[in-house]
Each structure stands twice: as C-alpha cells, then as structure tokens.
N, C-alpha and C positions, 0 to 999 in steps of 0.2 A: 667602589669596593671599600667596605668598612675597615678601619685600622684597629678596631677593638680586639682585645685578646681572645683567642678561641675558647668557646665554652669547654667546661670539663666534661668529658664524655664517660659514659657507664660502659666499662668493657664486658663483653659477654662472647661466648662461642656458641653459635646457632646450630641445631641439628636440622639440616634441611633434606635429610634422606627421604626421597619420595614426595617431597613437598614442591608445588608449583612455584617457580620463580620466573618473573617476567623480565627480559632484557629488551629494552627498546633501543634499536640500532642494529644495523647489520654490517658494520665496518670492522676494522682491525681492533680498535678498542673494545667493541662489543665482543669480539672473538676472545680476547683475553679474559675478559669477565665470565664469559660462558664456559671456558676451559676449567677455571677455578671452581665454578658452581658444579659442573659435572663431576669433577673430582671429589667434591663434597656429597655426592649422590643425589643432587637436586634434580627435579624434572623440570627442565629448562624450556621455555617458550620464548622464541625470539620474534618480536614484532618489527618489521622494516620492509620498505619497498622492494629491496633487493639484498641478497647476501653475498658476502666476499667468499672466495673459493672454499676455505676451510669449512666455514659455516654451511655452505651449500652441500659439502660432502657429508657433513654430519646429519643434515636433513635427509640426504639420500639414504644414509644408514639408519635412520630412525633414532639417532641419538638425542635430537632436538625436534621440537615442533616449530613450526614457522606460520605466523599470521602475516600475510602479505598486504601492505597498504600503509596508510598514514595513521598514526596513533589515534586511538579512540578509546574512551574511558571503560568500555566494557572488556577491553583486553585485560583489565585488572580482576575480572571475576575469578574467584578462588585462589588468587595469588597470595602468598605469604610475604614475599619480598618484590621490589621492583628496582631495577638498575636502569637509569636513563643515560645511554651511552651514544647519543648522536652528536653531530658537530653543529647542531642548531640550538641555541640558548632558548629560544621560545618553545621549541618542542620539549626540551628537557624540563623547562618550568611547568609546561602543561601536564607532563607526567607526574611531577611531584605534587602539584595541586590536586590532581585527581586522586593520587595516593593518600594525601592528607585527608580528603573527604572521606575516604573509606577506612582511615586509621591503618594504613599499610606503610611500613617503613620503606623509605625510599633512598637511593643514592643517586646523585648526578655526578658522573665522572668529572674529576678535576674542578669541582664547584663546592668548596667547603660550605659556603653560607647556604647553599640551596639544599644540601644533603642533610637527611634526617638520621642517616647512620653512615659511618665511614668504614671503608675497607682498610684494615692496617697493613703496614709492611710485615712480612712473616718470615720466620725462620722455622723450617719443618724438618723434623727428624722422626720419620714413622708417625706414630700417633701423638708425638710431643710437638706442640707448636708454641713459638714465642711470638706474641703480636706486639707491634709498636705503633703507637699513634701519637701525633703531635696535635691531635684535635683538628686537623686539617690546615693548620696555620703554617707549619714548616715541614712539608713532606720530604724535602731533601735531607733533612736532619734524621727523620725516621729512617730513611733508606741508608744513610750513613751508619746508623747504629746497627741496622740489620746486617750490613756487610761486616762490621766488626764482630758481631755475634756469630755470623757464619763461620768465622775462623775459630772461634772459641768452642763450639759444640760440634764434635764429630759424630759419625754414624753410630757410634756405640751408645749414644743417648737414646736414639731411636730403638735400638735392640734392647736397652735396659727397660724403656717403657713398655715395650711389647711383653717382656718377661714379667714384670710387675703386673701388668693388666691381666695376663693368663692366670696369674696366682693370686688374684686380688681377694677371693674368698678365703684362701688358706691364710693369708696374711691377717685378715680381719678375725679369722677364728683363733689364730695364735696369740694375737694382741687385741683383745676386745676393747680394752680401755684406751682411749685416744693418746694420752700421754705416754703410755708404755709403747703403743705402736710407733709413735713418732721417735722414741729413743731407739727402739729396735730398728727402725728404718736408718737412723743415723749411724748406727754400728754397721748395719748391713752394707751401706753404700761407702763406708770407709774401708771396707775389706777388698778382696781381690776380685769382686764380681765384674766391675765395669773394666778392669784390665783384661780379663779373660774375653769379655765381649769384644773389646777393641782388637784383640788378637784373633777374633773370629773363632774362639774355642767355645762354641755355644754348648756343647755337651758338658764340658768342664764347668761352665758358668751354671748350668742347671744344678749340678752336683754341689757346687759351692752354696747356691741358694738354699737347697734342701738342708745342708749341713748348718747353715746359719740359722735357719727356722728352728731345727731341733735344739740348737745350743741355747737360743733365747727363750725357748718354750718354758723352761723351768725357773728363768731368772726372776727373782723376786722384785718388786717394785719398791725402790726406797726414795723417799723424798729428800730434797736438798733445798738450800737457799743460796743465792748469789746476790751479794751486795755490790751493786753497779753504780759507778759515777756517770751521770748523764751530762756532765759538763754544764756550761751556763746557758745553753739553748741552741747553739749552732750544731745541727745534727753531724756536720763535717768533722766536729772535734771528738766524736765517740772513737774509742779504740777498736781495733779489729776483734778483740776478745769480747768487748761489750756488745758488738753486733752479733757475734756468734751466739752469745748467751741469751740475747733477746730473741733470737730465732729458735731457741730450744725451750723456751719458757712455756709452762702450762698457765701460770698466773703471774701477773705483774702488779705489784703494789707500788704505786708511784706518788711522788710528792706533788703538791699543787703547782709548783714552778716548773716542773718537767714540761718542756715544749711539746706542742702537738706534732712538730716535725720529727722529733725524736722518737715519740710513741708510734708514729707511722712506720718506723723501721722495724718494729717488732713483729713477730709472727701474727698473721691476721686473725687467727682463731684462738689466741691467747686471752684469757679472762683479764680485764683491766679493772683494777680497783684503786680509786683515788683515796689516799690516806693522809692528805696534806693537812698541815696546820696552818692556822691564820694569825697574822699579826694581832696581838691583844687578846689571844685566846681563841677557842672554837676549834672544831675539827676533831681528829682523832688524838687521844692521848698516846704518849709513847708506850705505856703499859698495854693499851689496846693493840697497837701495832705489834708489839712483841708477841702477844698472845695469838694474833692472827697468823703470823709467820710461823709459829711453832704448830698450830693446828693444820695449816695447809701442808706443811712438810710432813707432819705425821699421817696425813691422808695419802701420802705418796706423790705429791705434786712436786714438780720442779719449779721453784718460786724464784722470782727476781725482785729483789728489793731495790727499785730505781730511784735514786736520789739526784737531785740537782747538785751540780759541782762535783765534789769528791765525798765519798761516804765517811771518810775519817777527819774531814775538816768542818767542824760544826754541824756534822751530819748525824750525830749520835750512832754512828755505826758501831762503836765499841760496845754500847749498851745492848744493841740488838745481837751482836755476836755473843755476849755473855749469856743472854737468854737462850740462844741456840745451843750453845755449849752446855748449859745446864740441863737441857733435855736430849743430849746425845744427838743432835741433828747436824749433819754434814753441811759445810759452807765454804765459800770461797769469796774473795773480795777483788773486784775488778776496779782499779782506781779510775778517777776521772779528772778532768782538768778543773781545778777549783776556780771560783770566781775571781780571786785576787789575780791570778796569772792571766786568765782569759780576758777579763774585762779591761785590765790594764793594757794588754797587748792589742786589743781591738780599739783602744783609745789612743794608741801610739805612745804609751807611757812605760819606759823601762823601769822596773821596780828597783833595780839597783843601777848605780852608774858610778864609776871610779872617782868622778869629780864632785859627786853630789850626795850619794848614799851608798854606804857599805853594809848596810843590814836592812832587813825587812821584818816588820812586826805585823802579824795577822791578828786582829783584835775583833771580838764580837761585842756589840753594844746594843743588845736586844731590849734592855729594859733599864729602869732607874737603879736597881740594886746592882746589876751587872756593871754599869758605868761607875757607881761609887766604889766598887770593889777593885778597880783598875789601879795599877801603879802609875799615876799621871806624871810624876816626877821623871821616871824613866821613859815615859812616851814622849815627853816634851824635849828630850835631848836632841840635839842637831845631827845632821849627816846620817839620817835613816828615813826610811819610808813607812808610813803607817797605812795599812789597809783595813778599814772598818767594815764588818759585815753587819747587815741588819741594823743600820745606824740612822735611817732616815727619820725616824720619830724622835731621835735625840740629838739632832745636829746642834741646837743651841747649847745644850750641856757639854757636847764634845769641845765646841769651840771655847766655851768658858773654862773648862778644866785645863785644856791645853795652854791657852794664854795666861791663866792664873799660875801655871807652873813654869812659865818663862819661854814658851815657844812664840816667836815674833808673830804678830797679827799679820804681817805681810807674807807669811809663808803660803806658798800656793797650795791649792787643793783642786781635785777634780771629782765630780760626781758622776758615775757611769750608770746611767739608767737602762735596764734591759740590755746589758753588754753581750755582744756577738750576735744579737737578733736584728731582724731588718728594722725594727722600730728603735734602735739604739739611740740614745742621746747622751751627750756629755756637757755638763755645766762646769765651767772652769773659772776660778778667780782666786782671791787671797782669803785667807782663814777669816779675817774681820767680817767679811761680806757672806760667809758661808750660809747662815740661815736665811738671810734675805734673798740671796740669789736662788736658793732652793725653792723658797715660797714663790718668788717672782716667775720662776720657769715650772712651778707646780710639779716638782720631782716626786715620784711616786716609787714605792718598792715594786720589784726588787732593784736595788741600786747599791753600788759599791762606792765607798768614799776613799779616795787616796789623798793623803796629806804628806807633804814633803817637797822639797825643791823639784824632784823629778816630775811632780804633777804638771809643771810648767811646760813640759814637752807635749802635752795634749794639744797645745796651740800650733806647734810647729811640725809635729810628727804624725797628726792624725791621718788616717788613710781609709777607715771604714765609716760609712754612712755620713751623716751631716756634719759640718764643721761645729766645733765646740760652741756652746752659748756662753757668753761672757758679758762684761762691761768695761768701760773705759778705765775704771779704777785699778784693774789688774795691770793694764799696760803702763799706767803711771808708777805702780809700785815696782814693776820689773825694771823700768828705767832708773829708778832711784837705787836699786840694789844690784851690785856687781854679780852676785851669785845668781840671782834671778834673771838679770839680763842675759848671762851666758846660757842659762837653760832655755830661755825664750828665743 
C-alpha cells in the first residue's frame, strides 16, 4: 500500500436516472451500493454467482437485473458506471482493468488506489445533498464530518430546497441578473421562511415566499464596495465578517500578495481581478484601481477590494475611500490582521514587553526617498520595537541609518519571510549582520523586519514552522549583553 497523499478528486453529482450501472458482487456490500443506486434512479445490473436474500428479492420483483456467473468483460456492455463489490481482490482488479479499457469509471469498494471514482459520505435532506470525501485516504474522517453535519442540518433544509426548486423559474424571472439574485436569496433566507418550514407550516412558508418575491421585485440594484483585510496569508486569520463579505461579492479586486488559500474561501463564481503592484514598479496604478472600483460599483456590482494585511496600514485604503466618497458610492471597511501583528506572533516575537519595549513603531521602507524622510534619531531610541514593512530592498540603508543615529549594532533583529504561511522562514541575528544574513539566506519579499530587544525571542519562543535561521555571532552578542541574555 502506498503512503503517498491521496490525489485531489474532482467532485461531481452524476445523473444516473435510467442509466445502466453494473455492480459486480452479490453480498452485503453489494446490496448497500445497489440500494443507493436504485434510490438515484439507476438501472442496476448485478453480476454474481449468487445473491444475498435482499438482492434476490429485488431480482424477483424486477427491481434489478441479474447476470449469474463469474465476471466477464462483456458484462460492461452499455454500462455508464461499474462498482466492484466482491471480497476477492483479483476479481475487483479484473473489473477495474476491463472498465479502464472501455473508459468507464469504476469503483472498487474499500480500495482507494484501485478506484477511479469514490463514493463520498453523504448528508441528505430531500434534494439537498452534502458530499464529503477525503480522497479515499481517511474515510473515518469523512464519516466523522458527516455525523457532525447530520446534527447541524435538520429536515427544514430539505423542505427549503424543494420549495426553491419548485419556484426556480419564478426566482430567475424576478432576478435575472446574477448579483441581484444572490442578494435577493440572502435576504429571503434571512427571513422567516426556514423557521416556518421547521415548524411544518408549509402554507405559511409559501405565503412568506410569495411576499418576499413581490417585495424584492422592484428593489433597485445598487453597487457598493467593501475594503477587506486579508491578513498576511493564513486563511484562519480572516474575520467572520470578511468571510461573509467574500461570499456575497460579485467581483473581487485583490492584491498580488493575497494568498490562494484566502481566495479559495470566496464565492466560487465571483469574478477575480488581480490588481497587485510589484516592487520597483509595474502592475496597476492606484488611480487605475480607484477608477475600476468606481466603475464596477456604478454598474451595480457588489465589489470586494481584498488587501493583504489591513487596508488602513500601508494599504492605501484611505485613498480608495476618498475616490468612492467623491462618486457617492457606499462602502464599508473590514479590518484585517496587519503583517506586524501576525508575522511577529507567528515568529514568537511579542512586539511589546514590559522589560524590553514599551512602544511599537510601524514603519514603511519602500524606497530610497521613503527611508531618507524618516526620523532616524527617534527610531534609534531604546526600549521600543521597530516593525519595517517593505524593507527587504533597503536593509543596508536601514542598518546604516539606525547605527549612525546611536542604535547599538548588537541590537537583535528578526526577518519574517512569508509570515503565517506554510513556507514561513525567520532569519534572526544582530543588527550589524542584518544585510549579510539576509543575503546569505536569500530573503525575498514579502518579509517583515522586526528590530529591537524583543526580536531575540524569536530564538526561544518560536512555535510555527522551521526554527529561526541564524549564526553564532548572535549567540556571542547575547552572552555579552545582560538585556539580550535575558531576552534570549
């Protein structure tokens, strides 16, 4: 048995009504598969030397067809799917091989590697089905999740699905535009409809549905923009409000550094537009982004402007709101966890500490002119923490300015690359060695630079990902300094 991770499967729901499906095997396992197939309306053919009692009864009642004997490839004639449900591995393999030759999808029960499709664990509520799969690698986990979902979704969800299915054409006629339909659905489902169905008041639910449809029929579609902070990359750091807004969006304009894992949490059919800028220039200008936000909102779209970190911390969120306000467009701001907070936390660095740092300075060091404009004398004072954004290209100048204005060369630093993401790396050392260590370990953006005594905690309090990359000079400096030794 291979220890490789299960391959990612493509989920789909198959319409098997009236279609021939072959089940090879006549025992209890085969009977369970046949029962599910019959429930889906399939025309089931069972091939086996003998049938267990229930299958035999279904044969007698003409619910299934039976081919008696040992498997032969011609059994697959006209089949859409085949399930190998015998207790003999070689027979199951022969079934799968024959199906492969005919390009027919096959499943070998309890054999993930041999199967070409998997039957998921399911939660069923009328026409509503929730399917769960681990790719065949952890079926007990899928079953556990199914048990949890069984308790969360009561029968009212099935009744709701049936009601919406009956009135599908009316809904489409009332809200022909997809964005308006989605918003209408959101308001409809937040009303009393499901509560009435849960109480078995089906006539009252129908009346509530009709009233909701009439109410929304004349509602004008108005666009809006939500500035949403995506955090540093870990999707678990998104706020609940951010998740809700992402699932209501028609269009998502996202920065280059917004992680794929965060984007995957958005509504699947939302349009995604990358408007990221690049270090050193390139990409979309801020004026272009502002104009695009305005145009999309004026077209009636619900727009999410998704920014790495927090939109109001070096995210130009204020400029975008000014443009929206100037055009009378409604907006909201959903804060995100900014890089200084998240990267430091994932590196085990407390940004403030009563023995080492009583203040935090958040600084951008994007280019030469930005660096020259900073108050370096103030930044070089002790008992504070400096968090530099976008400073990878200017590490030599940062070190030179800080040491020239009196910050000791032995001050600890930590560079947190790809903070909170699986590929996170931390490079730690003393300020004198900052540029050399960054070059040695080939640090690349996005990376946050933390300077101050608290940066030494990266070596002792790390908890996420790999241990910090460092060299012996930091250990020597810590031993020579009581403040650093206490921190380390």
